[in-house]
C-alpha positions, 0 to 999 in steps of 0.5 A, spaced: 366 549 481 366 542 482 362 540 475 367 544 472 372 539 477 369 533 474 370 535 467 377 536 468 377 529 471 374 525 466 378 529 461 384 526 464 382 520 465 380 520 459 387 522 456 391 517 460 386 511 457 388 514 450 395 514 452 394 506 455 391 504 449 396 507 444 402 504 449 399 497 448 397 497 440 405 499 440 408 494 443 403 490 440 406 492 434 413 492 436 412 485 439 408 483 432 415 486 427 419 483 433 416 475 432 415 475 423 423 478 423 426 472 427 422 467 424 424 471 417 432 470 420 431 463 423 428 460 416 434 464 411 438 460 417 436 454 415 434 455 408 441 456 406 445 451 404 452 448 403 454 449 395 460 446 392 465 453 389 471 454 387 473 460 391 480 463 390 479 461 398 476 457 404 476 463 410 475 458 416 472 462 423 474 457 428 471 456 434 465 451 433 466 444 432 466 440 425 468 448 422 476 447 420 474 440 419 469 442 413 475 447 411 480 441 410 475 437 406 473 443 401 482 445 401 483 438 399 478 437 394 481 443 390 476 449 391 480 454 394 488 455 393 488 458 399 485 456 406 486 460 412 484 458 419 481 464 422 480 466 430 485 460 432 487 459 439 494 461 439 498 455 443 495 451 436 501 449 431 498 449 423 501 441 424 495 439 428 490 443 424 492 441 417 496 435 416 498 433 409 496 427 404 500 424 398 497 427 391 493 434 395 495 439 396 501 442 400 500 447 407 504 452 404 497 456 403 494 454 410 495 461 414 493 461 421 491 467 425 492 467 431 489 474 434 481 476 433 477 473 438 469 475 435 467 476 429 468 483 427 475 481 429 476 475 424 472 479 419 478 485 420 484 480 421 482 476 415 481 482 410 489 484 411 491 477 410 486 475 404 488 483 399 495 481 402 493 475 397 489 479 391 484 474 392 478 475 389 473 470 393 472 467 399 467 461 401 466 463 408 465 457 413 463 457 421 456 454 423 449 455 421 447 459 427 453 464 426 452 465 418 448 469 417 451 474 423 458 472 419 456 473 412 453 480 413 459 482 417 465 480 412 461 483 406 461 490 410 469 489 413 471 486 406 471 491 400 466 489 395 469 486 389 471 480 393 465 475 393 463 471 399 461 465 399 456 462 405 458 456 407 454 452 414 457 446 418 450 443 422 452 442 428 448 439 435 446 444 438 441 447 434 435 444 432 431 444 427 425 444 430 428 450 435 421 452 436 420 446 441 427 445 443 429 451 448 436 451 447 435 452 439 431 458 440 436 461 444 441 461 441 438 463 434 435 468 438 442 471 441 444 471 434 437 474 431 439 480 437 447 481 434 445 480 427 440 486 428 445 490 432 450 489 426 446 491 421 444 497 425 451 499 426 453 498 418 447 503 416 450 508 420 457 505 419 460 510 414 466 506 413 469 507 419 470 500 420 472 499 413 478 503 415 481 501 422 486 496 420 488 499 413 
């Protein structure tokens, strides 16, 4: 009886050891996978370059330093017929953000959207404005760290016939040597997490989000 009990105890310990090893290797595999995906996300974030593309409209996601200024620069150089400033503070007037210059485009092509408060809402409200103008291509301007997630959301929310050209704006809080700069690492990993979350949402969305606001 005692020998039988010892055999059962040994079998249980062997089973627990096998399960512990399995969990350890699963955790290690998950950790390596996340690390590889994060490095790939970071590499692609820094690989996007500013391109001089002439689109039907320029869409700026307000909220980051230098974004609106870059949008105005492109609009003044006639790289878009319209300029949409999305997610602007309700208290801000158009005349503060855009001043007409002699020989340049006028403010009639500049539109402010003041209701959206996050990237998903930015895309939903922007789509509503853009579809009314019969636009088929946009240059999407936002901070570099925010660009991959924004592009993903806009391309999934917008109709497929509207081309989205990403246009990054560099900021001081994101360093190319992100591995040695704690603030940059946290910023990139936060965006990576949100990017993966939206990839998952759009994978099982079946068009419900595209129908919002229509």
